[in-house]
N, CA, C and O of each residue as an XYZ file, in Angstrom:
320
protein
N     -16.005     12.140     -8.191
C     -14.609     12.147     -8.534
C     -14.501     12.026    -10.047
O     -15.181     11.209    -10.669
N     -13.644     12.843    -10.622
C     -13.517     12.763    -12.073
C     -12.730     11.511    -12.467
O     -12.068     10.887    -11.638
N     -12.818     11.168    -13.732
C     -12.247      9.910    -14.216
C     -10.728      9.865    -14.067
O     -10.173      8.807    -13.773
N     -10.054     10.980    -14.263
C      -8.598     11.008    -14.131
C      -8.137     10.710    -12.713
O      -7.207      9.931    -12.505
N      -8.798     11.338    -11.732
C      -8.451     11.078    -10.333
C      -8.767      9.633     -9.955
O      -7.994      8.978     -9.255
N      -9.903      9.151    -10.423
C     -10.295      7.769    -10.115
C      -9.286      6.779    -10.707
O      -8.881      5.830    -10.035
N      -8.887      6.997    -11.945
C      -7.933      6.089    -12.587
C      -6.588      6.109    -11.859
O      -5.976      5.060    -11.658
N      -6.132      7.294    -11.466
C      -4.872      7.390    -10.745
C      -4.962      6.669     -9.400
O      -4.053      5.921     -9.038
N      -6.034      6.885     -8.667
C      -6.212      6.211     -7.378
C      -6.244      4.694     -7.577
O      -5.627      3.956     -6.810
N      -6.957      4.231     -8.596
C      -7.023      2.786     -8.870
C      -5.649      2.219     -9.196
O      -5.313      1.119     -8.759
N      -4.860      2.956     -9.952
C      -3.508      2.492    -10.295
C      -2.605      2.453     -9.060
O      -1.783      1.548     -8.912
N      -2.764      3.432     -8.185
C      -1.983      3.427     -6.949
C      -2.332      2.201     -6.102
O      -1.446      1.554     -5.543
N      -3.617      1.888     -6.012
C      -4.032      0.702     -5.262
C      -3.542     -0.584     -5.926
O      -3.149     -1.524     -5.234
N      -3.561     -0.635     -7.245
C      -3.067     -1.816     -7.959
C      -1.570     -1.999     -7.715
O      -1.102     -3.121     -7.517
N      -0.833     -0.911     -7.730
C       0.602     -0.984     -7.455
C       0.847     -1.448     -6.024
O       1.735     -2.264     -5.778
N       0.064     -0.930     -5.083
C       0.198     -1.353     -3.685
C      -0.094     -2.844     -3.540
O       0.564     -3.534     -2.761
N      -1.068     -3.338     -4.278
C      -1.397     -4.763     -4.233
C      -0.220     -5.605     -4.722
O       0.123     -6.617     -4.111
N       0.388     -5.188     -5.810
C       1.556     -5.908     -6.334
C       2.694     -5.888     -5.315
O       3.398     -6.882     -5.137
N       2.865     -4.762     -4.659
C       3.926     -4.650     -3.665
C       3.624     -5.516     -2.431
O       4.539     -6.072     -1.824
N       2.359     -5.626     -2.070
C       1.990     -6.520     -0.969
C       2.352     -7.961     -1.312
O       2.812     -8.713     -0.452
N       2.145     -8.338     -2.554
C       2.525     -9.672     -2.992
C       4.037     -9.860     -2.861
O       4.503    -10.932     -2.476
N       4.801     -8.809     -3.184
C       6.261     -8.870     -3.033
C       6.662     -8.967     -1.563
O       7.692     -9.558     -1.239
N       5.855     -8.390     -0.673
C       6.173     -8.399      0.754
C       6.006     -9.783      1.360
O       6.526    -10.053      2.443
N       5.295    -10.650      0.682
C       5.081    -11.996      1.206
C       6.413    -12.749      1.320
O       6.646    -13.470      2.290
N       7.269    -12.574      0.334
C       8.529    -13.324      0.319
C       9.384    -13.099      1.576
O       9.737    -14.076      2.235
N       9.729    -11.866      1.932
C      10.530    -11.709      3.149
C       9.758    -12.055      4.426
O      10.355    -12.485      5.413
N       8.446    -11.870      4.408
C       7.645    -12.208      5.586
C       7.667    -13.714      5.833
O       7.780    -14.158      6.975
N       7.560    -14.494      4.764
C       7.600    -15.951      4.893
C       9.016    -16.407      5.225
O       9.211    -17.271      6.080
N      10.001    -15.826      4.548
C      11.395    -16.223      4.783
C      11.800    -15.985      6.235
O      12.597    -16.740      6.792
N      11.258    -14.949      6.840
C      11.582    -14.650      8.228
C      11.001    -15.637      9.223
O      11.345    -15.598     10.404
N      10.132    -16.515      8.770
C       9.507    -17.486      9.665
C      10.313    -18.774      9.816
O      10.017    -19.592     10.687
N      11.328    -18.960      8.975
C      12.108    -20.188      9.051
C      12.916    -20.217     10.339
O      13.665    -19.285     10.632
N      12.764    -21.282     11.100
C      13.424    -21.368     12.400
C      14.938    -21.509     12.292
O      15.651    -21.253     13.263
N      15.431    -21.905     11.146
C      16.877    -22.088     10.981
C      17.573    -20.866     10.398
O      18.773    -20.913     10.129
N      16.849    -19.786     10.201
C      17.462    -18.573      9.653
C      18.445    -17.982     10.657
O      18.203    -17.964     11.864
N      19.537    -17.511     10.127
C      20.528    -16.862     10.990
C      20.013    -15.493     11.409
O      19.123    -14.945     10.758
N      20.554    -14.933     12.480
C      20.161    -13.571     12.868
C      20.398    -12.556     11.743
O      19.608    -11.631     11.558
N      21.473    -12.733     11.008
C      21.759    -11.810      9.896
C      20.684    -11.922      8.821
O      20.241    -10.912      8.274
N      20.267    -13.143      8.519
C      19.217    -13.348      7.510
C      17.896    -12.765      7.995
O      17.174    -12.130      7.227
N      17.582    -12.982      9.267
C      16.347    -12.412      9.817
C      16.368    -10.889      9.742
O      15.354    -10.263      9.433
N      17.513    -10.305     10.024
C      17.640     -8.844      9.939
C      17.425     -8.369      8.508
O      16.746     -7.368      8.277
N      18.005     -9.090      7.543
C      17.816     -8.727      6.131
C      16.343     -8.798      5.737
O      15.817     -7.887      5.097
N      15.688     -9.886      6.125
C      14.269    -10.048      5.792
C      13.444     -8.937      6.445
O      12.527     -8.389      5.833
N      13.778     -8.618      7.673
C      13.063     -7.546      8.368
C      13.249     -6.195      7.699
O      12.293     -5.434      7.552
N      14.467     -5.897      7.297
C      14.712     -4.611      6.611
C      13.997     -4.553      5.268
O      13.440     -3.520      4.897
N      14.016     -5.674      4.538
C      13.329     -5.694      3.235
C      11.824     -5.522      3.414
O      11.185     -4.770      2.677
N      11.271     -6.216      4.387
C       9.838     -6.093      4.653
C       9.485     -4.667      5.069
O       8.495     -4.104      4.603
N      10.300     -4.089      5.946
C      10.054     -2.709      6.388
C      10.092     -1.733      5.209
O       9.259     -0.831      5.124
N      11.059     -1.912      4.298
C      11.179     -1.020      3.147
C       9.957     -1.126      2.230
O       9.423     -0.114      1.775
N       9.522     -2.358      1.964
C       8.346     -2.544      1.101
C       7.110     -1.927      1.759
O       6.320     -1.254      1.097
N       6.950     -2.158      3.048
C       5.772     -1.624      3.740
C       5.802     -0.102      3.809
O       4.756      0.542      3.739
N       6.978      0.468      3.944
C       7.094      1.936      3.938
C       6.655      2.484      2.577
O       5.940      3.483      2.506
N       7.090      1.819      1.494
C       6.686      2.244      0.153
C       5.180      2.097     -0.044
O       4.550      2.946     -0.675
N       4.608      1.036      0.486
C       3.160      0.832      0.391
C       2.424      1.930      1.155
O       1.396      2.427      0.693
N       2.942      2.305      2.313
C       2.320      3.382      3.093
C       2.316      4.688      2.304
O       1.352      5.450      2.362
N       3.386      4.942      1.574
C       3.453      6.145      0.738
C       2.388      6.086     -0.358
O       1.706      7.077     -0.620
N       2.248      4.933     -0.990
C       1.217      4.792     -2.032
C      -0.187      4.963     -1.454
O      -1.049      5.582     -2.077
N      -0.408      4.416     -0.274
C      -1.720      4.545      0.358
C      -2.026      6.015      0.646
O      -3.144      6.476      0.420
N      -1.044      6.736      1.137
C      -1.240      8.166      1.408
C      -1.506      8.926      0.112
O      -2.366      9.806      0.067
N      -0.769      8.583     -0.935
C      -0.984      9.232     -2.229
C      -2.388      8.949     -2.753
O      -3.049      9.851     -3.268
N      -2.845      7.718     -2.629
C      -4.198      7.374     -3.090
C      -5.243      8.168     -2.318
O      -6.218      8.642     -2.901
N      -5.047      8.315     -1.014
C      -6.002      9.080     -0.206
C      -6.006     10.546     -0.627
O      -7.066     11.166     -0.710
N      -4.832     11.100     -0.891
C      -4.741     12.502     -1.317
C      -5.416     12.690     -2.672
O      -6.168     13.644     -2.870
N      -5.146     11.781     -3.600
C      -5.767     11.870     -4.931
C      -7.281     11.807     -4.812
O      -7.994     12.559     -5.477
N      -7.770     10.914     -3.967
C      -9.222     10.787     -3.790
C      -9.809     12.073     -3.210
O     -10.870     12.523     -3.641
N      -9.124     12.660     -2.242
C      -9.618     13.916     -1.663
C      -9.581     15.050     -2.681
O     -10.502     15.864     -2.745
N      -8.522     15.100     -3.472
C      -8.430     16.139     -4.500
C      -9.492     15.955     -5.573
O      -9.951     16.922     -6.181
N      -9.876     14.710     -5.796
C     -10.861     14.417     -6.829
C     -12.292     14.689     -6.417
O     -13.201     14.670     -7.247
N     -12.493     14.943     -5.120
C     -13.856     15.241     -4.668
C     -14.269     16.609     -5.192
O     -13.459     17.532     -5.272
N     -15.504     16.717     -5.536
C     -16.011     17.998     -6.029
C     -16.204     18.959     -4.865
O     -16.743     18.578     -3.826
N     -15.768     20.195     -5.033
C     -15.960     21.168     -3.950
C     -17.443     21.322     -3.613
O     -18.299     21.356     -4.497
N     -17.720     21.414     -2.326
C     -19.086     21.651     -1.897
C     -19.913     20.401     -1.703
O     -21.020     20.477     -1.172
N     -19.411     19.260     -2.115
C     -20.157     18.004     -1.928
C     -19.857     17.442     -0.559
O     -18.733     17.528     -0.065
N     -20.848     16.884      0.028
C     -20.646     16.232      1.318
C     -20.411     14.753      1.083
O     -20.789     14.204      0.048
N     -19.799     14.136      2.031
C     -19.560     12.695      1.921
C     -20.865     11.940      2.042
O     -21.742     12.301      2.826
N     -20.979     10.894      1.259
C     -22.161     10.032      1.356
C     -21.954      9.036      2.473
O     -20.838      8.589      2.735
N     -23.044      8.700      3.121
C     -22.982      7.659      4.140
C     -22.943      6.314      3.440
O     -23.589      6.111      2.412
N     -22.171      5.391      4.017
C     -22.099      4.046      3.451
C     -23.413      3.324      3.666
O     -24.057      3.455      4.707
N     -23.794      2.560      2.658
C     -24.964      1.695      2.797
C     -24.508      0.394      3.428
O     -23.435     -0.115      3.104
N     -25.294     -0.130      4.299
C     -24.921     -1.394      4.956
C     -25.729     -2.519      4.455
O     -25.549     -3.653      4.896
C-alpha cells in the first residue's frame, strides 16, 4: 500500500476512535435507571447516529485499503 493510502486509512481509523469515545456518553447515560423514556430515546438516537457515522468511516477505510493494494499482489497470510 502506498503511503498516501496508508495515511488516509490511518486517519479514518483515528477519527473512528475519537467518535467511539464520543459514543460512550450516550451509551452510559442510557444506563441510568431513573432516565425518562424520552431521555432514553434521545440517548438511543444519538448513539445510533454516532455508530452509523463510524460504520461509514470503517467502510471508507476498507475501500481505501483495497484501493491502495498493488494490482496483481495476493494477500499475505497472517502470522500467528
